[in-house]
N, C-alpha and C positions, 0 to 999 in steps of 0.2 A: 504494500500500500504506500503510495507516494505521500510525502509530507506536505502539509499546508504551508505555503510561503506567506509569512505574516510580517508586514511592515509596521513598526511602531515609530510613529513620528513624534519626536521630542523625547527620545529614550534616555537622555541624560538628565532630564528634569526630575522633580520629586515623584510625580505620578507615573511618568513614562518608565523610570527606572524600577518602580515597584511592579509595574506590569511585566517588565522583563524578568524580574525575580519569579513571578508566577509562571510565565511561559517557558522559562529555561528548564523547568522541572518536567516538561512534556517531551516525549519521544516522537510525537506525531507532528511537531511543528518545527519549521526552519525559520529562524529569525532573520529578517532583512533590516539592517540598521545603517543609518548614515548620520553623521553629525553635521553641524552647520557649515563646516569647512568643506565637506564633501557634497552637500546638497543644499542649495539656496532655496528655501521654501517660498521666498518672495518672488521668485522668477518662474513664471508659468511655463515657459518653454523648457527650462531645465527639469522642472517637476514632471511634465508630460513625457519627456525623453526617459527619465528614470523609470516611470511606470511602464513604458513601452519595452524597456530593456530587461525588466526583472520579473515578469509574469507573477505579479502579486495576487494572492488569493484573498487576503483579509487585511484591513487597515485599522489600527488603533490610532486615532488622531488626538494625541496628547500634547502636541507642540502648540505653544502660545507665548506671547509676550505677557508676563505677569509682574505684579508688584503691589505694594501697599498703597494706602491712601495718598501719601506724599507723591509717590511716583505717578499714580493715576492723575493727580491734580496737576502735576508739573508737565507731563508729556502726553496730554490727551490725544494729540494727532498721531503719535507713534502707536499708541494703544489701539486706536480704532483702525488705522491703516494696516498695521502689520498683522493683526489678528484676522481682519477681513481677508487679506491676501493669502495668508497661510491656509485658512480653511477653504476658501474658494478654489485655490490652486490644487489642493490635494483632492477635494471631493470631485471636482470636474475631471481631473486627470484620472482618478480611479474609475469614474464612469466611462470615460473614453477608452480605457484599457479593458473594460469588461469586468471590473471588480464588483462582485455582487454584494459583499458583506463589508461594512465599515461601521466603526463605533466612534462617535464624536463626543469628546469630553468638554462639558461646559462649566458653569459655575452657578451657585445659588444667587449670585448678584443679579441674575436675569429677572428676578421677581421685584414687584413694586416695593418701594420703601415702606409703605404702610400696608403691606399684604396681611390678610387674615392669618392668624397663628393657630396651629401649625400650618405651614404653607403647602398647599396642594399644587399639583402640576397645573390645574386649571386657573391659577392666579396669574399665569403668564399674560402680559399685555393688558392687565386689568387696572393699571394705575401708573403713577409717575415713578421713575427710577430714582435711586439715590444719586444725587447730583455729582458727587466726587468721582464715581466710577461709571458714569453713564456711557461714555464712549466704549469702554471695555464690555459693558453689559450688552450694548446694542450689537457689537460684533458677535458676541456669543449667541444672542437671539438669532442673528442672521445665520449662524452655523446650524442651529436647529431647523430653521426654515429652508436652508439649502438641502439638508437631508430629507425633509418632508417633500420638497419639490421634486427631487430626483426620484424619490419613491413613487410619487403620484404620476409623474410624466413618463418615467422609464421602467417602473417596476423594480427598482433597486431595493435592497434591504439595508438601508442606512439608519442606524439607531443613535440615540443621544442620551447621555446620562448627565445629571446635574448634581455634583457633590456639594455637601455642606463644607464647613471649614475643615481643611485637611492639615495634617502635621505628620512629621516622621523623618526618616532618613532622607538625606539630600535636600532638606529644607534650607531656606535662606536665613542665616543667623546674623545678618548684618545689624549693627546696633541701631541704625536709624530706619532702614528700609524694610524691616521684616514684619511679619504678622505677630499676633499677640503671643502665641505659644513659644516660638523660637526667641522672641524678644525677651519674654519673662524668664525663660530657661537660662539664657545667657546672663541676664541681670542677676538672678539668684546665684548662679555659679560664681560669677566674679565677686559678688558680695561675700560669699562664703570664703573665697580665697583671701579676701582683704580682712576678714573678720569684722565686717560691718555689723552694727547693732540693729539696723533696720533696712528694709527695702520698701521704697515708696511706689505704689501702683496707682496709675492715673484713674480717676473717677471714684464713684462711691462703692464699687464692687457689686452693685445690685443687678446690672444687666445680665440677661440670660443668653448663653451661647451654646451651640452644639458643635462637637468636634469629632472627627473620624480619623482613625489611624490610617496612614496612606496604604499600607499593605491590605487592609480591609477594602479600601476603595478599589485597589487593583483586582482583588478577588471578585468584587461585585461587577467590575467591568467585564471580566472574562465570563462570568455567569450570564450577564445580559447578552453579550455577543453570541454565546453558544446556545441560548434558548432556541428551541425549534420555532419556526415561523408561526405556527398555529397558536402556540402558547403566548408568544409575544403579542400577536395581533389581538388576541382575546382580552389582553390587559391594557391595550393602548387604543388610540384613535388616530386616523390618518392625519388630522391637523392638531393632534395633541399627543405626539409620539414620545416625548422625552420622559425620562424616569428619574425621580429624586433618589439620591443615594446618601444615606446618613445613618445615624443610630436611632433617631426618634426620641432621644433623651438629651436634655440640656442641663447645664449647671450654671451657677452664678460665676461672675469673674472672681469674686471672693473665694468661692470653693476651688476654682481653678488655681488661683495663686497659692492657696494653702496646700493644695495637693502638690503643686510644683515645689514649694519649699520643702515638703516632706521627701519627695523623690530626690532632690538635689542634695539634701542634708543641710539646708540652711536653718540655723536654730535661733536666729534673731526675730525681731518683730516684723510683721507684715502690716504696713500702714497704707491707708487709702486717702488720696488727695481729692476730696470731693469738689474742689474748685475747678478741677479739670473735667472736660466733657465726658459724658457716658455713652453717647451714640444711641442707636436704636435700643429700646428696652428689652426686646426679645426677638430672636431669629431662630426658628426651629422648623425643620422640614417635616412634612407628613410623608412617611416612607411606607405607607400601607400598600401602595401599588407594588413596590419592590418585594415586600413581604409576601404578597399574593403570588409573586413569581418565584418564591422559594429561597430568598436570600435574607440573611440577618447578620449583623456585624458580630465579630468574635472577640475583639480586643477592648477591654475597659479603658477608661481614660488613664487611670493610674498605671496600668500595664503598658499602655502606649507611651506615656511620658517616660517611664523607666527605660524602655527600649530606645527612645529618642535620645535620652541623656547618655546612654552608653555609646550610641553612635557619635554624639557630639564630642564626648571625651576622646574617642578614638581618632577623630578627624579634625579637632579644633585647630591644629597647626596649619591646616589648609586654608582656613578662612579667618585667622586672627588678624585684627585690624589694629 
């Protein structure tokens, strides 16, 4: 039996590398990988030539320009242009080369800022987006609609998954540009090394957030990709085809910080600066559709933070600033 040739776009990123860890365990898959020096995903001609030359069977589209609030606010043009071009080039080239199966990875920021909680897939396009990352969110919405459009017009089987807040190996631990978990992990670690008496966390600690360990996200992606078409179609709609991926469980920022302190071994005080902004009070995905399709997360927050901290300790020399 011939192996399935699987292209993972963005295989060096946090999610792409986790998908690789899942697929490497399989004897029936041959991974096709290119980094950005080998394949410019912003060049449509280069991408189409790559697909023509490599007889791809499946695509995991995890490549994206990503960043935190500051980066999204500072470089909105880059965020909308590069993400639109990456997904359009790959999805169109896959179609032209006869690739029937593709999985597009989006983001929960596609949903309106004031979406009903927990957020169901039907909340898409029902309200105004969060202003700070609207260009990125619109690009991700376009990716969903690209998949739906190629499915509707050409009978392709292009699926989309929308993860909640992710963390884990290969995350960005930059002191200014990272998301909340890597930022807090680094801050607690460095405070422990200095022997600080306290760590100050922005906000009241009351906002509720949902977090998913990236290897669970990868497992969910493979699960959704490999569902038979009848099962998948029975749980989606032609114009509402994306699936939320998360735990369905949230915690307060205070609980997150206290768990982080425990995992890192920081024994000082955790102090909350309520003069700083809290952001959205709650952001939780409804993952009942994914549960109906037979998948549930495996890694608790404390387990995932511990694994992430061990990876951070082993790799911190590579990103020390």
